[in-house]
N, C-alpha and C positions, 0 to 999 in steps of 0.2 A: 319475475315476468320474462317470458321468452322474447327474444329480439326477432322482429319480423325480417324474413330474408329479403335481400336486395340484390339487384343485378350488378355485375361488374361495371357496366357502363355508367350506372348511377353513382357508383363509388368514385370512378375516375372523374366524372363531371363535378361532383362535390369537392373532390380534392383540388381540382384546377381552380374552382371558384375561391376556395380558401387561400390558395397560393396567390391568386390575383389580388384578393382583398388585403393580404398581408403586405405585399409589395406596394400596393397603392397607398396603404396607410403609412408605410415608411417614406414614400415619396412626398406625401402631404405633410408629414411631420417635418421632414427636412426643408421643404419649400417654405412652410410657415416660419420655422425657426430662422432660416437664413434671411428671409424677407424682413423679419422683425429686427434682427441685428444690423442688417444692411440699411434699413431706414434710420435706425438710431445713429449709425456712423455717418450716413449721408447728411442727416440733419445737423450734426455737430460740425461737419466740414463746411456746410452752408453757413452756419453761424460764424465760423472762423472767417470765411470770405466776406461776410457782412461786416464784421468788425474791421476788416482790412479796408473795405469800401467806405466805412464810416470814418476811418482815420484819413483816408484820401480826401474825402469831402470836407472834413474839418480843416485840413492843411490848405486845400484849394480855397476855402472860404477866407482863411487868414490872409492868403496871398492876394486874393481879389479885394479884400478890405483894405490892405495896405496900398494897393494900386488906386483904389478909390480915393483914399486920403491924399495921395500925391496928385492924382489927376481925376477929379470927380467927373463921372459921365454916366449916362443912363445905362449903357451896355455893361460897364464894369459893375454897376450896382446890381443889375439883374443877374449877372454871373454869381455875385456874392450871395444874393437871396436864394438863388437856385441851389447853391451848395448847402446853405443852411437848411433848406427844406428837405433836400435829399438826406442830410444827416439825421434830421428828425424822423424821416420815414425808416431809415435803417435802425434807429433806436427802437421805434415802435415795432418793427419786425423782430428784433432781438427779444423784446419783452414778451411778445406773443409766443415765440418759440422756446423761451427759456423754461426748463423744468427744474433747474437747480436753484434753491431758495437764496443761497448766498449770492449767486451770480445775478439773480433777478434784482435784488436790492442794489447791487452794484450798477446795473443798467438804469434803474430808477434814478440813482444819484447822478449818473452820467447824463441822463435826460435833463435833469434840473440844471446841471452845469452848462449844458449847451444852451438852454433857455436863458440862463444868466449871461452867457457870452453874447448871445444875440441881442439881449436887452441893453447890455453895456455898449455894444457897437452902435445900436440905434441912438442911444443918448449922445454918443460922440458925434454922430452925423447931424443930429438935431442942433447941437451947440457949435458946429463948425463956424458958422457965420458970426457968432457973438463971443466966442472964447478966444483967448490968446493961444499962441503956439505952445507955451509951457503948459497951459491947462489941458490942451488936446493931447500933448505928449504924456502927461501924467495919466489921463484917462485911458490912453492907448496902452500904457504900461500895465494898468489894472486889467485891461482886456487880454493882454498877452499872458498875464499871470493865470487868468482863468483858462486861456487856451493851453498853456503848459499843463495845467491840472487835468484838462480834458485828455491830452495826449498820454499823460501818466495813467489816468484811469483806463483809457482804451488799451494801453500797453499791458496793464495788470489784468484787464478782462481777457485780453487775447492769450496771456500766459495761462490764466485759469481755464480758458476754453481749450488750450492745448493740452493741459493736464487732464481735463475731462475727456477729451478726444482720445488721449493715450489710454486712460482707464477703460473707456468703451472698447478701444481696439484690443487691449489686453483681455478684457472680458470676452470680447468676440472670439479671440483666439482660443481662450480656455473653453468657452461654450462650444466652439467648433470642434475642439478635440473631444470634449465630452459627447457631443452629438455624433462624432465619428465612431467613438467607442460604443455608444448606444446602438448606432446603426450596425456595427459589426456584431454586437450581441444579438440584435434582432435577426440579422442575416444568419448567424450561427444557429439560433433557435429555429429559424425557418429550415435550415439544412438538416438539423437534427429531426425536426418534425417530418421533413421529407423522407429521411432515412427510416424513421419509425413507421411512416405510412407504407413505404415500399416493403419493409420487413413484414408488417402486419398484412399487407395486401398479398404478398407472396405466400405467407403462412396460411392466409385465408383460402388460397388455391391449393397449395401443396398438402396441407393437413387433411382437408376433406378428400382430396384425390387419393392420398395414401390410405385413408380409412376405407374408401370405396374399393381400393385394390385388395386390401386385407379381407374385406367383407366378401368380395368375389372369390378369393382363394378359399375362404371357409365354405362357401357354397360348393366350390369345385370338389372339395374333399368330403362332402356330405354333411356339412354343418348346418342342416336345415332348422335346427332348434335354436340357432343364434337369434338374439333379439333384433328386431328391425332397426336398420340404420336410418338416421335422420340428419340432414345437413341444414342447419338453421341460418347460416350466414350467407348463403348463395342460392338464388332462385333457380339458376340453371342446374347446379349440382344437386339441389334438393329434388328436382324432377328426375334426375338420373338415379338418385337413391330410391325414390318411390318405384321406379321401374325395376330396380334390382330386388326390392322387397316383394313385388308382385311375382317376379320370376322365381324367387326362392320359395314362396308359398306354394306355387303350382308344382315345382319340382318336389317339395316336401310331401305334398299329397300323393304324388305318383310313387315316391319312395315308400311311404307308409303302406300303400296298397300292396306293393310288392313284398314288403317284409311282414305283413300281418300273419300269413300262414306259418312262416318260420318262427315267429315269436310265440304264436299259440302252441305249436309243438314243443318249443323249449320250456314254456310254462308248465305244460302237462308233465314233461319229463322231470322238471324240478319238483313238482308236487309229489310225484311218486317217490323220488329220493328223500324228500322231507318226511313223508309218511313212514318210510322204512327207518329213517334215523330216529324218529319219535318212538317208534315201536321198540327199537333196541334200547333207547334210553329208559323207557318205562320198565323194561325187564331188569336193567341194571339198578334202577332206583328201588324196585321191589326187593332185590337181593340185599341192597345196602340197608333198607329199612328193617328187614328181618334180622340182619346181622346186628344192627344197632339196638334192637329190642332184646335179642338173646344174650349178648355179651354183658351189658350192664346189669341185667337182672340176675344172671348166673353169678357174676362177681358179687353183687349185693347179698344174695342168699348165702354164698360161701363165707363172706365176712360175718354174717350173723351166726353161722355155725361155729366159726373160730372164736367169736365173741363169747358164746355160751360155754365153750370149752375152757377159755381163759377165766371166765367168771367162776366156773366150778372149781378150777385150780387156784382160785383166790389170787390171781395175778392182775391187780387193778390197773397197773400202768398199761398193760396190753389192752385191757378193756377200754381204757380212756382213748387210746390211739385208734382202736377199731371203731369205737363209737364216733369219734371225730371224722374218720375217713368215711364211715357209713353215712353220716349226715351230709358230708360234702357230695357223696355220690347221689343221695336222695335229692339234694338241692339241685344238682345239675340235671337230674332226670325230670323232676316235677316243675321246676321254675323256668326252664330254658325256653318254653313256648310263649312267654309273655313278660311284661314288665314286672319288676319287683321293687321293694323299697330299699333306700340306702341302708336302713338298719339290717335288712336281710343280707346285703352285701358285706357289711362290716362283720356280722356273725360268722358268715362263711369264711371271711379272711382270718378271723381269730382262730377258727378250727385249723386252717392251713398253717398259720404261724405256730400253733401248738405242735403240730406234727413235725414241722421243720426244726423247731428248737429241740424236740426230743431226739431227732435224728442227728443233729450236729452238736448237741450238748452246748457247751459254753463258747464254742468258736463263733457261732452265729448269733448276732444280737439284732432283734427286730423290735422297734419301738413304735407304738400306735398312740397318736395324740389327736383326740376328737373334740372339736369345739364347734358344733353346729346345732341349730334349732330346727333343722329340717330333715330329721331322720326318717320321716314318712314320705319324703319325695320319691317319685318313681324314676327308674332308670332301667336300661337293659341288664339282663343277667350276666354274671361272670365278667365284670369290668375290673375290679380291684385285684382279685387273686391272680389272674394271668400276668398283670404288670409286676406284682411283687415277685412272682415266680421268675419272670425275666430278669429282675434285679439280682436274684440269687444265682440263677443258672449262668446267665451271660455276664454278670458283673463280678461275682465273687468266686466263681469256679476256678479261675486262674490263681486265686489266693487260697485254694483249698477250703473255700467257704468260710474263711476267717475275715469277718468284717461286719459292717453295720448297715441296716436298712431302716430308714425313718419314714413313717407314713403319717401325714398330717391332713386333717379335714377341717375346714373352717368356712364361715360364711363371708362373702364379700359382695356387697351390693345385691344384685339380682341372681346370684349363682352361688353354688357350693364349690369350693376350690379344694382339689385333692392333689397333694404333692407326694411323690414317692422318690426318695433320694437314697442312693447307695454310695458306699466308699470303695467301689470296685475298680475294675480296670479301665472303665470308660469306653468310649466309642471312637473309632478312627475317624478323622475329619471327612474322608470321602464317603464313608458309610453314613455318618451323621448328616452330611449334605443331602444324600439320597432320601433319608428318612424325613428330613425337614421339607424336602421338595414334595413328598407325598402329603404332608400336612398342609402345604400351601395350595396344591392343585386338587387334592382329593381323589386322584387317580390311583387305583389299586388293581394290580394284576397278580393273583397268587402264583407262587412259583410251582406249587404242587396242588393240583385241583383235587387230588384224592385224600389229601391230609385233613384230619379233623382237629388238629391242634389250633388253639386260639392264641394268636400272637398279638403283638402291638398294633400292626396294621389292621388286623381284624377288629380289635377293640375300637380303634379310631373310626373305622368305617361304620360300625354299629352305632357309635355315639352320634355320628352325623346323620345316619338314617333316622335316629330317634329324636334328637334335639334340633336337627337342621344345622344351619351355619353357626349357631351360637354354641353348639357342643364342640369344643376344641380340645386338641392335645398338643402341648408344646414340649419339645425335647431339647434339653441342654446337657452338654457333656464336655468334660475335659479329659483327654486321654491320660490314663494312669492316675486319675484323681477321683473319678466317679461320674455318675449320671443322675439327672433329675428330670422326672416326667411330671408335668402339671396338667391336670384335667379341669375343664370348666363345665360344670353341670348346671344349666339354667333351672331356676325354680319353676318357670313356666315354659314348658317345652313347646316348640313350634315345628312339629314334624309329623309326618304320617306314622301311625303305629301299624306295623305289619306283623303278621304272625311269625314268630321266630326271630330272636335277636342273637 
């Protein structure tokens, strides 16, 4: 889906809004985090001061109670009860603010001890008129014991509060550092985002401007057939591109009008030259066809005359050779225009092998091994014999034709496989690479267009024309050891059949 073009103003506005949103989010996160930790720390400091105030009120209550015992008066008693009440309020405040379970139960115990202390002192006051000094002293001793326990409990609680405050402070420091690192990461990400935006924004301007510049240069040198340019990420530059496209179209129309007469004259001249070339080629073709008809028939008739003379002279070996050669010639004349069977190709190859073995006697050994049930399958004419001839001429000639050629035909899945292997000189690596490159690309350019010889490249090209991509030729060779050619002949051909293979 194409992105709708936008203006540069809209892009900058969007970017500024994103930057403001990011930094606002950073500020809010930092404010909330610091407020949370500051509240926790302030609460623990307040608790510590509350414990301190509680200790002061308990001490003041103890002093006022002793004063009351020595000199009972309404003012001293009110001071005492006021201190006890303030102590109770401090304990209630600590209970409400406490979030630590252990500290909470300690405050509850402290509250009960203060209540016991107040009740013990009340009993002493009630019995002052009826009790002896010794009883009052013992009761006061019990009250002081409770008082000492209260101070111990308050001291312990303050130590615990100090520990908690330190933990909170340490955690606040750790979280502050983590928050600082997080803030730095966010700021770094924001800077990277800013750089990426600037890079993208500059590219969004420079790239289309460069494209428009190159497009204008193409128009300046006459490139009116260039495709229209379109800038999709900028509304302003897209309008400029549309104007350039309109200008190019109008200039192109004017240029075509000016060139129409020149092109028409050039086409007429080219047509005259083409007609002349075709006329010359037709004449050459007629001569070649006449030559091709005269030479093979003359040679065939001459061979028949020699054959009759040899037969009359009772020379059967010459008769056999001439008959084999005549059959090969008749095969090449009568079968070349269309597909033949695999059996026809094998028979023609046998006649060729017979002639070569008579020629080279025992030096040349050619073995034919046929194991196929598809002798009636069709294929182009003259496929096997040229490859065997290549093995003899190019493979064994350097060894004075002293060597072996093995021809095997067998069925494999949906194709007949033909292998032709020789024990000759092999193929040089550079030459082999060139031949294998032809097998891979299928590109063939004859070295001599006048030659009528059928070579390896010609065989491969005709197999591809007949069988399509399934008809393949594979070449393997080791220099100074021999060459193996493998043909794949599909049972079901998938190719157009053209006259002449």
